MOPAC internal coordinates of N, CA, C and O (Angstrom, degrees):
PM7 1SCF
backbone

  N    0.0000 0     0.00 0     0.00 0    0    0    0
  C    1.4429 1     0.00 0     0.00 0    1    0    0
  C    1.5202 1   110.64 1     0.00 0    2    1    0
  O    1.2310 1   120.00 1   137.64 1    3    2    1
  N    1.3199 1   117.60 1   -42.36 1    3    2    1
  C    1.4658 1   120.88 1  -179.64 1    5    3    2
  C    1.5179 1   110.45 1   -62.02 1    6    5    3
  O    1.2310 1   120.23 1   142.68 1    7    6    5
  N    1.3343 1   117.17 1   -37.32 1    7    6    5
  C    1.4575 1   120.12 1   179.35 1    9    7    6
  C    1.5224 1   110.78 1   -63.42 1   10    9    7
  O    1.2310 1   120.33 1   141.14 1   11   10    9
  N    1.3219 1   116.98 1   -38.86 1   11   10    9
  C    1.4626 1   120.16 1   178.72 1   13   11   10
  C    1.5229 1   110.56 1   -62.98 1   14   13   11
  O    1.2310 1   119.81 1   138.60 1   15   14   13
  N    1.3161 1   117.97 1   -41.40 1   15   14   13
  C    1.4620 1   121.19 1   177.82 1   17   15   14
  C    1.5195 1   110.46 1   -63.54 1   18   17   15
  O    1.2310 1   120.70 1   137.92 1   19   18   17
  N    1.3216 1   116.26 1   -42.08 1   19   18   17
  C    1.4521 1   120.05 1  -179.62 1   21   19   18
  C    1.5281 1   109.88 1   -62.62 1   22   21   19
  O    1.2310 1   119.64 1   136.47 1   23   22   21
  N    1.2982 1   118.30 1   -43.53 1   23   22   21
  C    1.4622 1   122.26 1   179.39 1   25   23   22
  C    1.5221 1   109.67 1   -63.13 1   26   25   23
  O    1.2310 1   120.03 1   135.95 1   27   26   25
  N    1.3350 1   117.55 1   -44.05 1   27   26   25
  C    1.4600 1   120.48 1   178.54 1   29   27   26
  C    1.5187 1   110.75 1   -60.08 1   30   29   27
  O    1.2310 1   120.54 1   137.12 1   31   30   29
  N    1.3331 1   116.58 1   -42.88 1   31   30   29
  C    1.4578 1   120.12 1  -179.65 1   33   31   30
  C    1.5250 1   109.83 1   -63.72 1   34   33   31
  O    1.2310 1   120.00 1   135.62 1   35   34   33
  N    1.3192 1   117.60 1   -44.38 1   35   34   33
  C    1.4587 1   120.58 1  -179.21 1   37   35   34
  C    1.5146 1   111.62 1   -64.94 1   38   37   35
  O    1.2310 1   120.31 1   139.01 1   39   38   37
  N    1.3267 1   117.01 1   -40.99 1   39   38   37
  C    1.4684 1   118.67 1   179.19 1   41   39   38
  C    1.5193 1   110.55 1   -66.90 1   42   41   39
  O    1.2310 1   120.51 1   147.66 1   43   42   41
  N    1.3428 1   116.63 1   -32.34 1   43   42   41
  C    1.4669 1   119.76 1   177.99 1   45   43   42
  C    1.5196 1   110.26 1   -63.47 1   46   45   43
  O    1.2310 1   119.79 1   139.44 1   47   46   45
  N    1.3210 1   118.00 1   -40.56 1   47   46   45
  C    1.4550 1   120.90 1  -178.58 1   49   47   46
  C    1.5207 1   110.54 1   -66.20 1   50   49   47
  O    1.2310 1   119.70 1   158.60 1   51   50   49
  N    1.3102 1   118.18 1   -21.40 1   51   50   49
  C    1.4549 1   121.88 1  -177.74 1   53   51   50
  C    1.5275 1   111.69 1   -95.53 1   54   53   51
  O    1.2310 1   119.23 1  -177.47 1   55   54   53
  N    1.3179 1   119.07 1     2.53 1   55   54   53
  C    1.4564 1   120.55 1  -173.74 1   57   55   54
  C    1.5265 1   112.81 1  -117.67 1   58   57   55
  O    1.2310 1   119.99 1  -153.50 1   59   58   57
  N    1.3178 1   117.63 1    26.50 1   59   58   57
  C    1.4617 1   120.06 1   179.89 1   61   59   58
  C    1.5160 1   109.71 1   -73.33 1   62   61   59
  O    1.2310 1   120.84 1   -39.33 1   63   62   61
  N    1.3349 1   116.00 1   140.67 1   63   62   61
  C    1.4677 1   118.15 1   176.54 1   65   63   62
  C    1.5240 1   110.51 1   -70.55 1   66   65   63
  O    1.2310 1   120.99 1   -31.19 1   67   66   65
  N    1.3136 1   115.72 1   148.81 1   67   66   65
  C    1.4610 1   121.81 1   173.28 1   69   67   66
  C    1.5241 1   107.17 1  -105.19 1   70   69   67
  O    1.2310 1   120.19 1    -9.71 1   71   70   69
  N    1.3088 1   117.23 1   170.29 1   71   70   69
  C    1.4714 1   120.73 1  -175.01 1   73   71   70
  C    1.5185 1   113.51 1   -54.47 1   74   73   71
  O    1.2310 1   120.12 1   144.96 1   75   74   73
  N    1.3249 1   117.37 1   -35.04 1   75   74   73
  C    1.4646 1   120.61 1  -176.30 1   77   75   74
  C    1.5321 1   113.57 1   -92.39 1   78   77   75
  O    1.2310 1   120.27 1   179.46 1   79   78   77
  N    1.3458 1   117.10 1    -0.54 1   79   78   77
  C    1.4676 1   119.99 1   176.82 1   81   79   78
  C    1.5172 1   109.38 1   -60.10 1   82   81   79
  O    1.2310 1   120.72 1   -35.88 1   83   82   81
  N    1.3266 1   116.22 1   144.12 1   83   82   81
  C    1.4682 1   121.95 1   177.04 1   85   83   82
  C    1.5242 1   108.44 1  -118.37 1   86   85   83
  O    1.2310 1   120.75 1   -94.60 1   87   86   85
  N    1.3298 1   116.17 1    85.40 1   87   86   85
  C    1.4654 1   119.87 1  -176.94 1   89   87   86
  C    1.5282 1   112.28 1   -63.44 1   90   89   87
  O    1.2310 1   121.43 1   -36.75 1   91   90   89
  N    1.3331 1   114.86 1   143.25 1   91   90   89
  C    1.4629 1   121.44 1   175.87 1   93   91   90
  C    1.5208 1   108.14 1  -147.77 1   94   93   91
  O    1.2310 1   121.35 1   -29.26 1   95   94   93
  N    1.3132 1   115.02 1   150.74 1   95   94   93
  C    1.4631 1   118.97 1   177.33 1   97   95   94
  C    1.5233 1   109.35 1   -67.05 1   98   97   95
  O    1.2310 1   121.11 1   -39.04 1   99   98   97
  N    1.3095 1   115.48 1   140.96 1   99   98   97
  C    1.4580 1   121.17 1   177.96 1  101   99   98
  C    1.5269 1   109.48 1   -70.92 1  102  101   99
  O    1.2310 1   120.20 1   -22.56 1  103  102  101
  N    1.3247 1   117.23 1   157.44 1  103  102  101
  C    1.4665 1   119.96 1   176.29 1  105  103  102
  C    1.5273 1   110.83 1   -54.52 1  106  105  103
  O    1.2310 1   120.87 1   -41.91 1  107  106  105
  N    1.3212 1   115.93 1   138.09 1  107  106  105
  C    1.4617 1   121.44 1   179.80 1  109  107  106
  C    1.5115 1   114.09 1    87.85 1  110  109  107
  O    1.2310 1   119.93 1  -179.38 1  111  110  109
  N    1.3422 1   117.73 1     0.62 1  111  110  109
  C    1.4587 1   121.91 1   179.99 1  113  111  110
  C    1.5195 1   109.03 1  -115.02 1  114  113  111
  O    1.2310 1   120.74 1   -40.27 1  115  114  113
  N    1.3280 1   116.19 1   139.73 1  115  114  113
  C    1.4643 1   119.95 1   178.38 1  117  115  114
  C    1.5172 1   109.98 1  -159.71 1  118  117  115
  O    1.2310 1   121.21 1   -21.43 1  119  118  117
  N    1.3287 1   115.29 1   158.57 1  119  118  117
  C    1.4584 1   121.72 1   177.65 1  121  119  118
  C    1.5212 1   108.09 1   -89.47 1  122  121  119
  O    1.2310 1   120.62 1   -46.27 1  123  122  121
  N    1.3208 1   116.41 1   133.73 1  123  122  121
  C    1.4625 1   122.08 1   176.55 1  125  123  122
  C    1.5176 1   107.94 1  -115.52 1  126  125  123
  O    1.2310 1   121.08 1   -59.48 1  127  126  125
  N    1.3215 1   115.55 1   120.52 1  127  126  125
  C    1.4686 1   119.88 1  -179.94 1  129  127  126
  C    1.5229 1   110.02 1  -129.74 1  130  129  127
  O    1.2310 1   121.49 1  -120.51 1  131  130  129
  N    1.3143 1   114.75 1    59.49 1  131  130  129
  C    1.4598 1   120.74 1   179.77 1  133  131  130
  C    1.5219 1   110.61 1   -66.80 1  134  133  131
  O    1.2310 1   120.15 1   -39.04 1  135  134  133
  N    1.3261 1   117.33 1   140.96 1  135  134  133
  C    1.4707 1   120.12 1   178.91 1  137  135  134
  C    1.5338 1   111.11 1   -56.73 1  138  137  135
  O    1.2310 1   121.26 1   -42.56 1  139  138  137
  N    1.3214 1   115.20 1   137.44 1  139  138  137
  C    1.4571 1   120.46 1   178.11 1  141  139  138
  C    1.5117 1   114.49 1    82.69 1  142  141  139
  O    1.2310 1   119.92 1   179.45 1  143  142  141
  N    1.3278 1   117.75 1    -0.55 1  143  142  141
  C    1.4659 1   121.02 1   179.41 1  145  143  142
  C    1.5192 1   108.91 1  -125.42 1  146  145  143
  O    1.2310 1   120.76 1   -24.94 1  147  146  145
  N    1.3275 1   116.15 1   155.06 1  147  146  145
  C    1.4655 1   118.86 1   176.50 1  149  147  146
  C    1.5288 1   108.74 1   -71.49 1  150  149  147
  O    1.2310 1   120.99 1   -28.15 1  151  150  149
  N    1.3122 1   115.72 1   151.85 1  151  150  149
  C    1.4623 1   120.94 1  -179.67 1  153  151  150
  C    1.5222 1   109.30 1   -73.45 1  154  153  151
  O    1.2310 1   120.96 1   -48.35 1  155  154  153
  N    1.3142 1   115.76 1   131.65 1  155  154  153
  C    1.4558 1   121.48 1   179.11 1  157  155  154
  C    1.5205 1   110.15 1  -130.31 1  158  157  155
  O    1.2310 1   121.54 1   -24.94 1  159  158  157
  N    1.3071 1   114.65 1   155.06 1  159  158  157
  C    1.4517 1   121.92 1   173.79 1  161  159  158
  C    1.5223 1   106.40 1   -99.86 1  162  161  159
  O    1.2310 1   120.93 1   -67.54 1  163  162  161
  N    1.3142 1   115.82 1   112.46 1  163  162  161
  C    1.4633 1   120.53 1   179.94 1  165  163  162
  C    1.5232 1   108.95 1   -83.58 1  166  165  163
  O    1.2310 1   121.20 1   -52.59 1  167  166  165
  N    1.3326 1   115.31 1   127.41 1  167  166  165
  C    1.4587 1   121.68 1   179.34 1  169  167  166
  C    1.5216 1   107.38 1  -128.88 1  170  169  167
  O    1.2310 1   119.55 1   -18.54 1  171  170  169
  N    1.3258 1   118.46 1   161.46 1  171  170  169
  C    1.4713 1   119.29 1  -177.76 1  173  171  170
  C    1.5259 1   113.89 1   -54.10 1  174  173  171
  O    1.2310 1   119.47 1   148.49 1  175  174  173
  N    1.3447 1   118.62 1   -31.51 1  175  174  173
  C    1.4564 1   121.47 1  -177.81 1  177  175  174
  C    1.5168 1   113.53 1   -85.99 1  178  177  175
  O    1.2310 1   119.39 1   173.31 1  179  178  177
  N    1.3369 1   118.77 1    -6.69 1  179  178  177
  C    1.4546 1   120.82 1  -177.76 1  181  179  178
  C    1.5091 1   111.39 1   153.13 1  182  181  179
  O    1.2310 1   120.63 1    47.55 1  183  182  181
  N    1.3244 1   116.41 1  -132.45 1  183  182  181
  C    1.4592 1   121.41 1  -177.95 1  185  183  182
  C    1.5226 1   109.63 1  -145.10 1  186  185  183
  O    1.2310 1   121.42 1   -32.61 1  187  186  185
  N    1.3318 1   114.90 1   147.39 1  187  186  185
  C    1.4584 1   121.63 1   176.19 1  189  187  186
  C    1.5176 1   108.21 1  -118.66 1  190  189  187
  O    1.2310 1   120.25 1   -54.33 1  191  190  189
  N    1.3231 1   117.12 1   125.67 1  191  190  189
  C    1.4632 1   120.65 1   178.07 1  193  191  190
  C    1.5282 1   107.84 1   -78.85 1  194  193  191
  O    1.2310 1   120.85 1   -44.73 1  195  194  193
  N    1.3227 1   115.99 1   135.27 1  195  194  193
  C    1.4583 1   121.78 1  -177.15 1  197  195  194
  C    1.5175 1   111.13 1  -113.23 1  198  197  195
  O    1.2310 1   120.57 1   -35.71 1  199  198  197
  N    1.3390 1   116.51 1   144.29 1  199  198  197
  C    1.4567 1   119.91 1   171.09 1  201  199  198
  C    1.5337 1   107.47 1   -84.79 1  202  201  199
  O    1.2310 1   120.32 1    -3.44 1  203  202  201
  N    1.3220 1   117.00 1   176.56 1  203  202  201
  C    1.4702 1   120.61 1  -174.67 1  205  203  202
  C    1.5337 1   113.04 1   -57.71 1  206  205  203
  O    1.2310 1   118.89 1   129.01 1  207  206  205
  N    1.3405 1   119.73 1   -50.99 1  207  206  205
  C    1.4677 1   117.82 1   177.74 1  209  207  206
  C    1.5268 1   112.19 1   -62.48 1  210  209  207
  O    1.2310 1   120.35 1   144.59 1  211  210  209
  N    1.3248 1   116.93 1   -35.41 1  211  210  209
  C    1.4603 1   120.52 1   177.81 1  213  211  210
  C    1.5137 1   111.86 1   -61.61 1  214  213  211
  O    1.2310 1   120.60 1   139.31 1  215  214  213
  N    1.3232 1   116.45 1   -40.69 1  215  214  213
  C    1.4674 1   121.01 1   177.07 1  217  215  214
  C    1.5284 1   109.84 1   -61.45 1  218  217  215
  O    1.2310 1   120.53 1   134.85 1  219  218  217
  N    1.3257 1   116.59 1   -45.15 1  219  218  217
  C    1.4720 1   120.79 1  -179.62 1  221  219  218
  C    1.5268 1   110.78 1   -62.40 1  222  221  219
  O    1.2310 1   120.34 1   138.01 1  223  222  221
  N    1.3264 1   116.95 1   -41.99 1  223  222  221
  C    1.4622 1   120.74 1  -179.11 1  225  223  222
  C    1.5182 1   110.49 1   -65.38 1  226  225  223
  O    1.2310 1   120.71 1   127.56 1  227  226  225
  N    1.3224 1   116.25 1   -52.44 1  227  226  225
  C    1.4711 1   120.09 1  -176.67 1  229  227  226
  C    1.5222 1   110.89 1   -64.85 1  230  229  227
  O    1.2310 1   119.87 1   141.63 1  231  230  229
  N    1.3286 1   117.86 1   -38.37 1  231  230  229
  C    1.4671 1   120.50 1   178.74 1  233  231  230
  C    1.5222 1   111.85 1   -65.25 1  234  233  231
  O    1.2310 1   120.36 1   153.39 1  235  234  233
  N    1.3219 1   116.92 1   -26.61 1  235  234  233
  C    1.4704 1   121.05 1   179.35 1  237  235  234
  C    1.5323 1   112.05 1   -82.27 1  238  237  235
  O    1.2310 1   119.98 1   171.26 1  239  238  237
  N    1.3157 1   117.64 1    -8.74 1  239  238  237
  C    1.4683 1   121.36 1  -179.11 1  241  239  238
  C    1.5251 1   109.24 1   -81.13 1  242  241  239
  O    1.2310 1   121.31 1  -102.80 1  243  242  241
  N    1.3370 1   115.10 1    77.20 1  243  242  241
  C    1.4547 1   120.92 1  -175.74 1  245  243  242
  C    1.5332 1   113.24 1  -107.98 1  246  245  243
  O    1.2310 1   120.24 1  -177.40 1  247  246  245
  N    1.3289 1   117.14 1     2.60 1  247  246  245
  C    1.4528 1   120.60 1  -178.32 1  249  247  246
  C    1.5127 1   113.43 1    79.94 1  250  249  247
  O    1.2310 1   120.66 1   177.93 1  251  250  249
  N    1.3149 1   116.35 1    -2.07 1  251  250  249
  C    1.4722 1   121.70 1   179.30 1  253  251  250
  C    1.5249 1   110.69 1  -105.58 1  254  253  251
  O    1.2310 1   120.85 1   135.62 1  255  254  253
  N    1.3278 1   115.98 1   -44.38 1  255  254  253
  C    1.4650 1   120.59 1  -178.85 1  257  255  254
  C    1.5195 1   109.97 1   -79.15 1  258  257  255
  O    1.2310 1   121.17 1   -36.48 1  259  258  257
  N    1.3137 1   115.37 1   143.52 1  259  258  257
  C    1.4570 1   119.60 1   174.88 1  261  259  258
  C    1.5232 1   109.58 1   -83.79 1  262  261  259
  O    1.2310 1   121.42 1   -16.08 1  263  262  261
  N    1.3100 1   114.89 1   163.92 1  263  262  261
  C    1.4656 1   120.16 1   175.34 1  265  263  262
  C    1.5209 1   109.62 1   -55.50 1  266  265  263
  O    1.2310 1   120.12 1   136.34 1  267  266  265
  N    1.3088 1   117.38 1   -43.66 1  267  266  265
  C    1.4687 1   122.07 1   179.62 1  269  267  266
  C    1.5233 1   110.31 1   -58.95 1  270  269  267
  O    1.2310 1   119.28 1   135.95 1  271  270  269
  N    1.3310 1   118.98 1   -44.05 1  271  270  269
  C    1.4656 1   122.36 1  -179.93 1  273  271  270
  C    1.5298 1   111.31 1   -65.00 1  274  273  271
  O    1.2310 1   120.33 1   141.50 1  275  274  273
  N    1.3140 1   116.98 1   -38.50 1  275  274  273
  C    1.4645 1   120.67 1   178.40 1  277  275  274
  C    1.5271 1   109.72 1   -64.75 1  278  277  275
  O    1.2310 1   120.61 1   135.08 1  279  278  277
  N    1.3217 1   116.44 1   -44.92 1  279  278  277
  C    1.4711 1   120.51 1   178.94 1  281  279  278
  C    1.5231 1   110.13 1   -62.34 1  282  281  279
  O    1.2310 1   119.82 1   135.81 1  283  282  281
  N    1.3199 1   117.95 1   -44.19 1  283  282  281
  C    1.4637 1   120.78 1   179.66 1  285  283  282
  C    1.5288 1   111.35 1   -62.20 1  286  285  283
  O    1.2310 1   120.07 1   140.63 1  287  286  285
  N    1.3278 1   117.47 1   -39.37 1  287  286  285
  C    1.4606 1   121.43 1   177.16 1  289  287  286
  C    1.5326 1   110.16 1   -60.02 1  290  289  287
  O    1.2310 1   120.71 1   134.00 1  291  290  289
  N    1.3302 1   116.24 1   -46.00 1  291  290  289
  C    1.4630 1   120.77 1  -179.82 1  293  291  290
  C    1.5282 1   111.22 1   -66.34 1  294  293  291
  O    1.2310 1   120.36 1   141.63 1  295  294  293
  N    1.3111 1   116.92 1   -38.37 1  295  294  293
  C    1.4632 1   119.95 1   178.61 1  297  295  294
  C    1.5228 1   111.08 1   -64.22 1  298  297  295
  O    1.2310 1   120.03 1   147.02 1  299  298  297
  N    1.3235 1   117.54 1   -32.98 1  299  298  297
  C    1.4649 1   120.87 1   175.83 1  301  299  298
  C    1.5285 1   111.07 1   -70.05 1  302  301  299
  O    1.2310 1   120.30 1   140.14 1  303  302  301
  N    1.3193 1   117.03 1   -39.86 1  303  302  301
  C    1.4654 1   121.60 1  -178.95 1  305  303  302
  C    1.5243 1   112.78 1   -72.73 1  306  305  303
  O    1.2310 1   120.40 1   145.80 1  307  306  305
  N    1.3177 1   116.85 1   -34.20 1  307  306  305
  C    1.4629 1   121.97 1  -176.59 1  309  307  306
  C    1.5321 1   108.93 1  -116.54 1  310  309  307
  O    1.2310 1   121.03 1  -117.04 1  311  310  309
  N    1.3153 1   115.64 1    62.96 1  311  310  309
  C    1.4707 1   121.48 1  -175.05 1  313  311  310
  C    1.5198 1   114.30 1   -60.92 1  314  313  311
  O    1.2310 1   119.86 1   151.81 1  315  314  313
  N    1.3095 1   117.87 1   -28.19 1  315  314  313
  C    1.4646 1   119.79 1  -177.96 1  317  315  314
  C    1.5397 1   112.29 1   -80.74 1  318  317  315
  O    1.2310 1   120.32 1   169.00 1  319  318  317
  N    1.3237 1   116.99 1   -11.00 1  319  318  317
  C    1.4720 1   120.66 1  -179.58 1  321  319  318
  C    1.5355 1   109.91 1   -85.93 1  322  321  319
  O    1.2310 1   121.10 1   -24.92 1  323  322  321
  N    1.3108 1   115.50 1   155.08 1  323  322  321
  C    1.4626 1   121.92 1   177.29 1  325  323  322
  C    1.5324 1   109.29 1   -66.48 1  326  325  323
  O    1.2310 1   119.52 1   -58.71 1  327  326  325
  N    1.3376 1   118.52 1   121.29 1  327  326  325
  C    1.4657 1   121.28 1  -178.06 1  329  327  326
  C    1.5285 1   113.80 1   -57.50 1  330  329  327
  O    1.2310 1   120.30 1   143.47 1  331  330  329
  N    1.3293 1   117.03 1   -36.53 1  331  330  329
  C    1.4668 1   119.83 1   178.85 1  333  331  330
  C    1.5262 1   111.13 1   -67.94 1  334  333  331
  O    1.2310 1   120.76 1   144.04 1  335  334  333
  N    1.3186 1   116.15 1   -35.96 1  335  334  333
  C    1.4624 1   119.84 1   178.55 1  337  335  334
  C    1.5263 1   110.25 1   -67.42 1  338  337  335
  O    1.2310 1   120.46 1   139.93 1  339  338  337
  N    1.3241 1   116.73 1   -40.07 1  339  338  337
  C    1.4699 1   120.30 1   176.95 1  341  339  338
  C    1.5230 1   109.84 1   -59.25 1  342  341  339
  O    1.2310 1   120.42 1   133.31 1  343  342  341
  N    1.3132 1   116.81 1   -46.69 1  343  342  341
  C    1.4692 1   120.34 1  -179.92 1  345  343  342
  C    1.5266 1   111.08 1   -62.54 1  346  345  343
  O    1.2310 1   120.32 1   135.60 1  347  346  345
  N    1.3265 1   117.00 1   -44.40 1  347  346  345
  C    1.4644 1   121.48 1  -179.21 1  349  347  346
  C    1.5251 1   111.25 1   -63.46 1  350  349  347
  O    1.2310 1   120.32 1   132.83 1  351  350  349
  N    1.3239 1   116.99 1   -47.17 1  351  350  349
  C    1.4621 1   119.74 1  -177.93 1  353  351  350
  C    1.5230 1   112.25 1   -69.21 1  354  353  351
  O    1.2310 1   120.11 1   146.72 1  355  354  353
  N    1.3263 1   117.39 1   -33.28 1  355  354  353
  C    1.4601 1   120.67 1   175.84 1  357  355  354
  C    1.5261 1   109.88 1   -65.93 1  358  357  355
  O    1.2310 1   120.52 1   134.91 1  359  358  357
  N    1.3197 1   116.61 1   -45.09 1  359  358  357
  C    1.4690 1   120.64 1   177.86 1  361  359  358
  C    1.5276 1   110.62 1   -62.43 1  362  361  359
  O    1.2310 1   120.38 1   138.69 1  363  362  361
  N    1.3386 1   116.88 1   -41.31 1  363  362  361
  C    1.4681 1   120.47 1   179.74 1  365  363  362
  C    1.5277 1   111.30 1   -61.06 1  366  365  363
  O    1.2310 1   120.57 1   134.19 1  367  366  365
  N    1.3412 1   116.51 1   -45.81 1  367  366  365
  C    1.4650 1   119.82 1  -179.92 1  369  367  366
  C    1.5313 1   110.45 1   -63.17 1  370  369  367
  O    1.2310 1   120.23 1   132.24 1  371  370  369
  N    1.3138 1   117.17 1   -47.76 1  371  370  369
  C    1.4624 1   119.94 1  -178.99 1  373  371  370
  C    1.5273 1   111.34 1   -63.46 1  374  373  371
  O    1.2310 1   120.58 1   143.47 1  375  374  373
  N    1.3003 1   116.50 1   -36.53 1  375  374  373
  C    1.4615 1   121.27 1   177.35 1  377  375  374
  C    1.5294 1   110.56 1   -62.17 1  378  377  375
  O    1.2310 1   120.80 1   132.06 1  379  378  377
  N    1.3382 1   116.07 1   -47.94 1  379  378  377
  C    1.4765 1   119.84 1   179.21 1  381  379  378
  C    1.5282 1   111.35 1   -62.38 1  382  381  379
  O    1.2310 1   120.29 1   138.69 1  383  382  381
  N    1.3190 1   117.05 1   -41.31 1  383  382  381
  C    1.4675 1   120.08 1   179.12 1  385  383  382
  C    1.5240 1   111.33 1   -68.68 1  386  385  383
  O    1.2310 1   120.42 1   146.06 1  387  386  385
  N    1.3143 1   116.81 1   -33.94 1  387  386  385
  C    1.4641 1   120.94 1   177.81 1  389  387  386
  C    1.5320 1   110.78 1   -65.67 1  390  389  387
  O    1.2310 1   120.72 1   137.46 1  391  390  389
  N    1.3239 1   116.23 1   -42.54 1  391  390  389
  C    1.4620 1   121.01 1   178.68 1  393  391  390
  C    1.5281 1   110.14 1   -61.59 1  394  393  391
  O    1.2310 1   120.54 1   144.49 1  395  394  393
  N    1.3402 1   116.58 1   -35.51 1  395  394  393
  C    1.4762 1   120.92 1   179.31 1  397  395  394
  C    1.5318 1   111.92 1   -82.79 1  398  397  395
  O    1.2310 1   120.61 1  -178.36 1  399  398  397
  N    1.3315 1   116.44 1     1.64 1  399  398  397
  C    1.4789 1   123.47 1   179.24 1  401  399  398
  C    1.5180 1   111.76 1    65.40 1  402  401  399
  O    1.2310 1   121.03 1  -144.38 1  403  402  401
  N    1.3325 1   115.63 1    35.62 1  403  402  401
  C    1.4554 1   121.65 1   177.77 1  405  403  402
  C    1.5146 1   110.81 1   -98.92 1  406  405  403
  O    1.2310 1   120.41 1   147.39 1  407  406  405
  N    1.3219 1   116.82 1   -32.61 1  407  406  405
  C    1.4588 1   123.12 1   179.79 1  409  407  406
  C    1.5153 1   109.03 1  -124.24 1  410  409  407
  O    1.2310 1   120.88 1   -44.98 1  411  410  409
  N    1.3165 1   115.92 1   135.02 1  411  410  409
  C    1.4656 1   122.55 1   173.83 1  413  411  410
  C    1.5166 1   108.22 1  -108.15 1  414  413  411
  O    1.2310 1   120.44 1   -32.50 1  415  414  413
  N    1.3264 1   116.77 1   147.50 1  415  414  413
  C    1.4668 1   120.86 1   171.73 1  417  415  414
  C    1.5067 1   109.82 1  -155.49 1  418  417  415
  O    1.2310 1   120.10 1   180.00 1  419  418  417

């Protein structure tokens, strides 16, 4: 079991988006934002609850926008936040979703 975790961690470090990456949701994954319910990311294995920035990031993963464009959009929306932190946290989220095969780039 420990070896599997180690492999997952190593593969995660190798799956970071680059500026020109164009993230998109993998087949079978979609955002559900039904009225009266919290926004969730539906995946074949279940659902992931997203916070507000997470919703913005995942909703922007349309295969058209680059990672750089997504980060710039977030930096415009969250002007009081540290731009480097926005980029780091966006990359971290996309990396984790990529490892789970939810986002391709």
